[in-house]
Structures are given as C-alpha cells and as structure tokens.
C-alpha positions in Angstrom: -21.6 83.8 12.2 -22.4 86.4 14.9 -19.9 86.3 17.7 -22.5 87.1 20.3 -24.5 84.0 19.2 -21.4 81.9 19.9 -20.9 83.5 23.3 -24.5 82.9 24.2 -24.2 79.2 23.3 -21.0 78.8 25.3 -22.8 80.3 28.3 -25.7 77.9 27.9 -23.2 74.9 27.6 -21.5 76.1 30.8 -24.8 76.5 32.7 -26.0 73.0 31.8 -22.6 71.5 32.6 -22.5 73.2 36.1 -26.0 72.3 37.1 -25.4 68.7 38.1 -23.1 65.8 38.2 -24.6 63.9 35.2 -21.8 62.9 32.9 -21.8 64.0 29.3 -21.3 61.9 26.2 -20.5 63.8 23.0 -21.2 62.0 19.7 -18.3 62.6 17.2 -18.1 61.3 13.6 -15.4 63.6 12.2 -17.9 65.4 10.1 -18.6 69.1 10.2 -21.6 69.1 12.5 -20.1 66.8 15.2 -16.8 68.8 14.9 -18.6 72.1 15.5 -20.5 70.7 18.4 -17.5 69.2 20.1 -15.5 72.4 19.4 -18.2 74.5 21.1 -18.3 72.3 24.2 -14.5 72.3 24.3 -14.2 76.1 24.1 -16.9 76.6 26.7 -15.3 74.2 29.2 -11.8 75.6 28.6 -13.1 79.0 29.8 -14.4 77.4 33.0 -11.2 75.7 33.9 -9.9 74.7 37.4 -12.2 73.2 40.0 -15.4 74.0 38.0 -14.5 71.1 35.7 -16.1 68.6 38.1 -17.2 65.8 35.7 -16.0 64.0 32.7 -16.9 64.6 29.0 -16.9 61.3 27.1 -16.3 61.7 23.3 -17.6 58.6 21.5 -16.9 57.8 17.9 -18.7 54.7 16.3 -16.4 53.1 13.8 -18.4 50.7 11.6 -15.1 49.2 10.3 -16.4 49.9 6.8 -16.0 53.7 6.9 -14.5 55.6 4.0 -10.7 54.9 4.6 -10.0 58.6 4.2 -12.5 59.6 6.9 -11.6 56.7 9.1 -8.0 57.7 9.2 -9.0 61.3 9.8 -11.2 60.4 12.8 -8.6 58.1 14.4 -5.9 60.9 14.1 -8.5 63.4 15.5 -9.1 61.2 18.6 -5.4 60.9 19.2 -5.0 64.7 19.0 -7.9 65.2 21.4 -6.4 62.9 24.0 -3.1 64.8 23.9 -4.7 68.2 23.8 -7.1 67.5 26.6 -4.3 66.3 28.8 -2.2 69.3 28.0 -5.1 71.7 28.6 -6.1 69.9 31.8 -9.6 69.2 30.5 -11.6 66.2 31.6 -12.3 65.0 28.1 -11.9 61.3 27.3 -12.2 59.7 23.9 -13.7 56.3 23.0 -13.6 54.6 19.6 -16.5 52.2 19.5 -16.8 49.3 17.1 -19.5 46.7 16.5 -19.3 43.2 18.0 -17.5 41.0 15.6 -20.6 38.9 15.1 -22.4 42.0 14.0 -19.8 43.3 11.6 -20.6 44.0 8.0 -18.3 41.3 6.5 -19.3 38.6 9.0 -22.9 39.1 7.9 -22.5 39.7 4.2 -19.6 37.2 3.4 -20.0 35.0 6.4 -23.7 34.4 6.8 -24.5 35.5 3.3 -27.0 38.3 4.2 -28.2 40.1 1.1 -26.7 43.6 0.8 -28.6 46.2 2.8 -31.4 48.0 1.1 -34.2 50.2 2.2 -36.6 47.4 3.1 -33.9 45.2 4.7 -31.6 47.7 6.5 -29.8 45.3 8.7 -26.6 47.3 8.9 -27.5 50.4 10.8 -28.7 48.7 14.0 -25.7 46.4 14.1 -22.9 48.7 13.0 -23.9 52.0 14.5 -26.8 51.9 17.0 -25.8 48.9 19.1 -22.2 50.0 19.9 -23.2 53.6 21.0 -26.3 52.4 22.9 -24.3 49.8 24.8 -21.8 52.6 25.9 -24.6 54.9 26.9 -26.5 52.2 28.8 -23.4 51.3 30.7 -23.0 55.0 31.7 -26.7 55.2 32.7 -26.3 52.0 34.8 -23.2 53.5 36.5 -24.4 57.1 37.0 -28.2 56.9 36.8 -28.5 59.5 34.0 -26.5 60.7 31.0 -26.6 63.8 28.8 -26.0 63.0 25.2 -24.6 65.9 23.2 -25.3 65.6 19.5 -24.7 67.8 16.4 -28.2 67.3 15.0 -29.8 70.3 13.3 -33.4 71.0 12.2 -32.1 72.2 8.8 -30.8 68.8 7.9 -34.1 67.5 6.7 -37.9 67.9 7.2 -38.0 64.6 9.1 -35.2 65.8 11.5 -37.0 69.0 12.1 -40.3 67.3 12.9 -38.6 64.9 15.3 -36.6 67.5 17.1 -39.6 69.8 17.4 -41.7 66.9 18.8 -39.2 66.2 21.6 -38.7 69.9 22.3 -42.3 69.8 23.6 -41.4 67.0 26.0 -38.4 68.7 27.6 -38.1 68.3 31.3 -35.3 70.9 31.5 -34.2 73.8 29.3 -32.5 72.6 26.1 -32.6 68.9 27.2 -35.0 66.6 25.4 -35.7 62.9 26.4 -34.5 60.0 24.3 -37.3 57.9 22.9 -35.3 54.7 23.1 -33.1 54.9 26.2 -34.5 55.7 29.6 -32.7 58.4 31.6 -30.8 59.8 28.6 -31.3 63.5 27.8 -30.4 64.9 24.4 -28.6 68.3 24.1 -28.3 69.7 20.6 -26.4 73.0 20.7 -26.6 73.4 16.9 -30.3 72.7 16.5 -31.1 76.0 14.9 -27.9 76.4 12.8 -27.7 76.2 9.0 -25.0 74.6 7.0 -23.4 78.0 6.4 -23.5 78.7 10.2 -21.5 75.5 10.8 -18.8 76.3 8.2 -18.5 80.0 9.2 -18.0 78.9 12.9 -15.4 76.3 11.9 -13.5 78.8 9.8 -13.6 81.7 12.3 -12.6 79.6 15.4 -9.4 77.6 15.4 -9.8 73.9 16.3 -8.9 73.6 20.0 -7.4 70.1 19.8 -5.0 71.2 17.0 -6.6 69.6 14.0 -7.2 71.7 10.9 -10.8 72.8 10.1 -9.5 74.0 6.7 -8.4 70.5 6.0 -11.9 69.3 6.9 -13.3 71.9 4.5 -11.0 70.6 1.8 -12.2 67.0 2.4 -15.8 68.1 2.0 -15.0 70.2 -1.1 -13.3 67.1 -2.6 -16.5 65.1 -1.9 -18.7 67.4 -4.0 -19.2 66.8 -7.7 -18.1 70.3 -8.7 -15.4 70.6 -6.2 -17.0 73.8 -4.7 -17.8 74.4 -1.1 -19.2 77.9 -0.6 -19.9 79.3 2.8 -22.6 81.7 1.8 -25.3 80.6 -0.7 -28.8 81.0 -1.8 -31.3 78.2 -2.3 -29.9 77.4 -5.8 -26.2 77.2 -4.7 -24.7 73.8 -3.9 -23.4 73.3 -0.4 -20.9 71.2 1.4 -23.8 70.1 3.5 -24.8 67.8 0.7 -21.6 65.8 0.8 -22.1 62.4 2.3 -19.5 60.7 4.4 -20.3 57.2 5.6 -19.6 53.5 4.9 -17.8 52.9 1.6 -19.9 49.8 1.1 -23.2 51.6 1.6 -25.9 50.3 -0.8 -28.7 52.4 0.7 -27.9 55.0 -1.8 -27.9 54.4 -5.5 -24.5 55.9 -6.0 -21.7 56.9 -3.6 -21.3 60.4 -5.1 -18.9 61.5 -2.4 -16.4 58.8 -3.1 -16.9 59.3 -6.9 -16.2 63.0 -6.4 -13.1 62.4 -4.3 -11.6 60.2 -7.0 -12.5 62.6 -9.7 -11.3 65.7 -7.9 -8.0 64.4 -6.4 -5.5 62.3 -8.3 -4.0 61.2 -5.0 -7.3 59.4 -4.2 -7.5 57.3 -7.3 -6.3 54.4 -5.2 -9.9 54.2 -3.9 -11.3 53.3 -7.3 -11.2 49.5 -6.6 -13.3 50.2 -3.5 -15.9 52.0 -5.5 -16.0 49.3 -8.1 -16.4 46.6 -5.5 -19.2 48.5 -3.8 -21.0 48.9 -7.1 -20.6 45.2 -7.8 -22.0 44.2 -4.4 -25.0 46.6 -4.8 -25.9 45.6 -8.4 -29.6 44.7 -8.3 -29.5 43.3 -11.9 -27.5 40.1 -10.9 -28.4 39.9 -7.2 -31.2 37.3 -7.5 -29.0 34.8 -9.3 -26.2 35.2 -6.7 -28.5 34.0 -3.9 -29.9 30.7 -2.8 -33.6 30.2 -3.5 -34.1 29.1 0.1 -34.0 31.3 3.2 -31.3 31.0 5.8 -32.9 28.0 7.5 -34.1 26.4 4.3 -37.7 27.6 4.3 -39.4 28.8 1.1 -41.1 32.2 0.8 -43.4 33.1 -2.2 -44.0 36.7 -3.4 -46.2 37.2 -6.4 -45.8 33.6 -7.4 -42.0 33.5 -7.3 -39.6 32.4 -4.6 -37.9 35.1 -2.7 -34.2 34.4 -2.7 -32.2 34.2 0.5 -28.5 34.2 1.4 -25.6 34.4 -1.0 -24.3 31.2 -2.4 -21.0 29.7 -1.3 -19.1 30.5 -4.5 -20.3 34.1 -4.4 -19.2 34.5 -0.8 -15.8 33.0 -1.5 -15.2 35.2 -4.5 -16.1 38.3 -2.6 -13.7 37.4 0.1 -11.0 36.9 -2.5 -11.8 40.3 -4.0 -11.8 42.1 -0.7 -8.4 40.7 0.4 -6.9 41.5 -3.1 -8.1 45.1 -2.8 -6.7 45.4 0.7 -3.3 44.1 -0.5 -3.4 46.5 -3.4 -4.1 49.5 -1.1 -1.3 48.4 1.3 1.2 48.3 -1.6 0.2 51.2 -3.8 -1.9 53.5 -1.6 -0.6 56.4 0.5 2.0 55.5 3.2 -0.5 55.9 6.0 -2.5 53.0 4.5 0.5 50.6 4.5 -1.1 48.5 7.3 -4.7 49.5 6.7 -7.2 46.6 7.0 -10.5 46.4 5.1 -11.3 43.2 7.1 -9.9 42.3 10.5 -8.3 38.9 11.4 -11.0 38.4 14.0 -13.7 38.8 11.3 -11.9 36.3 9.1 -11.9 33.8 12.0 -15.6 34.2 12.6 -16.4 33.9 8.9 -14.4 30.7 8.8 -16.3 29.3 11.8 -19.6 30.2 10.2 -18.7 28.5 6.9 -17.3 25.3 8.5 -19.5 24.8 11.5 -22.8 26.5 10.7 -22.9 26.0 7.0 -21.2 22.6 7.0 -18.7 23.7 4.3 -16.0 21.4 5.6 -13.7 22.0 2.7 -12.5 24.9 4.9 -11.8 27.3 2.0 -10.9 30.5 3.9 -7.2 29.6 4.8 -6.6 28.6 1.1 -8.2 31.8 -0.1 -6.1 33.9 2.3 -2.8 32.2 1.3 -3.7 32.4 -2.4 -4.2 36.2 -2.2 -1.6 37.2 0.4 1.0 34.5 0.1 0.9 34.0 3.9 -0.6 31.4 6.2 -3.8 32.4 8.0 -3.1 32.4 11.7 -6.4 31.6 13.3 -6.6 31.9 17.1 -10.2 30.7 17.1 -9.8 27.7 14.8 -13.2 25.9 14.5 -13.7 22.4 15.7 -14.3 21.0 12.2 -15.0 17.5 11.0 -12.4 15.0 10.1 -13.0 15.7 6.4 -11.5 18.5 4.3 -11.2 19.8 0.7 -10.1 16.4 -0.8 -13.2 14.7 0.6 -15.4 17.6 -0.3 -14.3 17.5 -4.0 -14.8 13.8 -4.2 -18.3 14.0 -2.7 -19.3 16.7 -5.2 -18.0 14.6 -8.0 -19.8 11.4 -7.0 -23.1 13.2 -6.4 -23.0 15.1 -9.7 -22.1 12.0 -11.7 -24.6 9.7 -10.1 -27.6 12.1 -9.7 -27.0 15.1 -12.1 -30.6 16.2 -11.8 -30.4 16.5 -8.0 -28.8 19.9 -7.6 -29.1 20.0 -3.9 -27.8 16.5 -3.2 -24.1 17.5 -2.7 -25.1 20.1 -0.1 -27.4 17.6 1.7 -24.7 14.9 1.8 -22.1 17.3 2.9 -24.3 18.5 5.8 -25.3 15.0 6.9 -21.7 13.7 6.8 -20.5 16.8 8.7 -23.1 16.5 11.4 -22.3 12.8 11.9 -18.5 13.2 11.9 -18.5 16.2 14.3 -20.7 14.4 16.7 -19.2 10.9 16.5 -17.2 11.1 19.6 -19.9 12.7 21.7 -21.2 10.7 24.6 -24.6 12.3 24.5 -25.9 12.8 21.0 -29.1 14.6 21.8 -30.3 16.9 19.0 -28.5 15.1 16.2 -31.7 13.6 14.7 -33.3 17.0 14.8 -30.4 18.6 12.9 -30.4 15.8 10.4 -34.1 16.2 9.8 -33.6 20.0 9.3 -31.0 19.4 6.7 -33.2 16.9 4.8 -36.0 19.4 4.8 -33.8 22.1 3.4 -32.8 19.9 0.5 -36.1 18.2 -0.1 -36.2 19.5 -3.7 -34.3 18.8 -6.8 -33.8 22.4 -7.7 -35.4 25.8 -7.6 -38.0 24.9 -10.2 -39.1 21.9 -8.2 -39.1 24.0 -4.9 -41.3 26.7 -6.5 -43.8 24.1 -7.8 -44.0 22.7 -4.3 -44.5 26.1 -2.7 -47.2 27.0 -5.2 -49.0 23.7 -4.7 -49.0 24.2 -1.0 -50.4 27.7 -1.5 -53.2 26.4 -3.7 -54.1 23.6 -1.3 -54.4 26.1 1.6 -56.5 28.5 -0.5 -58.7 25.6 -1.7 -59.5 24.5 1.9 -60.0 28.1 3.1 -56.8 28.4 5.0 -55.8 31.9 6.1 -52.6 32.1 4.1 -50.8 35.2 2.9 -48.1 34.3 0.4 -46.4 37.6 1.0 -46.1 37.1 4.7 -45.7 33.3 5.2 -43.2 33.9 8.0 -44.0 33.8 11.8 -43.7 37.2 13.4 -41.3 36.0 16.0 -38.6 34.8 13.6 -35.1 36.2 13.9 -33.4 38.3 11.2 -31.4 35.3 10.1 -34.6 33.6 8.9 -35.6 36.6 6.9 -32.5 36.2 4.6 
C-alpha cells in the first residue's frame, strides 16, 4: 500500500470533516473493511486534534444477536477498547451497539412465530435484524441534526453488483466524495475505500497499527482461520485465494448452502471445536429435505395457498418449535460449561426473547399448556423468571393433555380438532371476565375457518375444487398468487 495514497485519503477525510457541522456515523462490523475505514478516520482526526474536532463521530455496530460467537465477542471487546482509547486520546468518538427490537429477533420469529427459515425468496431476516436498527439510529440523527454523513467500508471490488451501484450513485453526488442514500433522505454516503482491493485493505491494516489498541494481526488470524486452506495471502493473482472470500455473519444463516467460514474455523483450530453443535444445529434448521414436513399446511392466519397443485406450507408446527428451543438452550448450556472461559455467560437467546416467545405461544397461538417454562427447567435445571408473564387462560398442561386425549379418541380422523378446541376454549376463558366482549365472535369464526378441514389432504382437495370452480366460471384466479398485495409478512408464512 503506497504511503502517499494513505496520506491523500487522510487529507480528504479531514477536509470533509472540517467543511460543516454535519455529524458522522461510521458503520463498524469488526471485519477487515469496516476496521480499515474506521482506522483511516481515526488516524485522520487524531492528526487534527484540539479545537478542530468540532463534532462527534458515532461508531455504530449492528449486533443481530445471532452473530458468530467468536466475531460477536471480538466486536464487543473492540467497542470497549474504542471507548477507552477515544477518551484517552481526547477524540470525539462514541460507540453504539445496536440490536434489533425483540419482536424482530431471529428466534422470536423462527421459534416463536414459526417463520420458515430465511431463504433467497423469503429473506425476512436482513430487514429485521440489520437494516431496521441502523436505519432507526440514522433517522434519529437526521431528525436531530437535519443531515448525517454515513461512512462505510464498501468497495467496488467486492462484487459486480456493488460496483454498479456505487458507480450509479457517484453520478448523483452533490458534493465531492459524498453520494446520496437511495432510502434515507438527507443521508450522504462516504466510502473512503471505494477503489481499494482486498490486498490494499490487508496491507494497510498490517502496515498501520490499530489506533484503539486492538490487534490487526489477530484479525488477520481470524480471517485465516475462516478459510478452507488456512491461508490468507496479502499479494495474489487472480488464481490465488484471498481472505476477502471469508464470510463472517450470522451463525444461523441459511441464505448460503454451507457456512464455510465456521466449518473452516472448526477444522483449522482445535480450540474452536466447541462451535460444532452450532454448525450442526444450523444445518438442521436449513435442511430443505425435511422442511415441508415440519411446517403446517396452512399459512399463519389459516389461509390456504396453492402452487402447482400443492399446498404451500406455512409456519413450523408446535412440536418442531418446542424441540428447537430445547436444542438451543442445550447448546447454550454446553457452551457455557465446556467452551472458552470468555463464553461462560454467553447467551444464544436472551431472557427477553424467551418471554416474548412464551407470550406468542400462549396468547397468539392459544397453546395454553405453556410449555416454555417446563422446557427451560428441563434443560437448565432452573426456574424461568418471566418479567412479562402473559395473561394466559385458567387452563394449563393438565387440561391441554386431557383435551388432546379426548379429541383423538372420539374423532381420530379429525386431525385439526384438538387445535380448534384448544383455541376456542382459550378465547372464551381469557375473555370470560371482560365486561365488553366485542370481537370475540370474530376471533371464534377465524379459528373455525382455520380448522375447517379434517387434514391436509382434505384441505388440498378443498383448495383445488375452489380453483376449478373459479376457472370454470371465468374467474381471474392465479393459483400462484392467491394472496392480496396488502397482506403482512405474517400472512406469507
């Protein structure tokens, strides 16, 4: 990396910083690109010093709560170092660890609501876990200051799509080096590394010590450990593998066929074998071979949807969600007991998420057996302390089991009858003391509609007959899009 190139970039950063009072927000993920970007900004501002540091630099890190544990711990420790170093060096740098709203979290949606695991054509995770938390922070800054400059480590060399996007917005620049954001008004994007290659990034990180006291060599080792061959060259030709191909992200990510980075970490480092249960659980969740059988044949609100003559399955069944929660808590306990000491109190799922999942199961899904506290105690040996205990019905597991037994014995061919009866009993019992009972009949009707069929075969016959009738009478019916455009995501599950 040419030293003059670095000096020129620092001069550009200083110029843009001094031009106005618009606050800066630097995106930091702990990876090489965001580290290099923040390091450049830090070094440039440190050279200014004194009264010239007239505005704050906000470093934001979006923690999805399902990040790779190794990377998550790395980032948290990095942010703590930044706070101490900035204070010591008298820099106006403030750190912010952003997390998704608990209702948006991965486990609340997968285990709580039963959303199918994310895939390319149903990518519900990115918006909820990453985009919303950062956009909320930026929009609050815009509301307070009128404008904001977002500093990102995006590079054209990352991909052809990235290059096309960055080139497009270059042409719309209203100031030198600052591009408009397509989604947030009054946010300008500054990408200091836009023309850098992977090797440029690594050479810079190796040549310039980290200013907040964290080791860039350790970062390199982490990337090296996440490559299949354990190599991480700084200078390469087009046929040489690069650390740039290492992928750090959510350990549960099912948008890729395999989590090669985690596989490589486990393979290359005996001290990371403790992550094997995470990889196995991720592969189990994202197994397409068995996914259809794990899901209800109805959508979230009970509606049917045909695709090529078959019902498209919706949310995960109760027993699947309960088993996954048990597995998750067991893995968390195993990591706490046998993992590295820094993971002694590490949580894969927070108590707040558990409380919301419990509420969804009991209140929204009418599963009044209230299984979560029992699952928690079975796995951990401890009582679940719930600060948001749901207002459940007067019935519990004993009554739930009895109801299941009677329905199955009396009407074995009616597979949905236990669910229907449970829902009707729960609706009535939870509303029995209400003075005004408006909406109860509507809720009861909805539950009856959801369980109108004996089983999946009966429901599919009903949906096909409906399709044929509409086609026969010339109805404008598209079996692959029989869902109103205005429906929420929950109805698409």
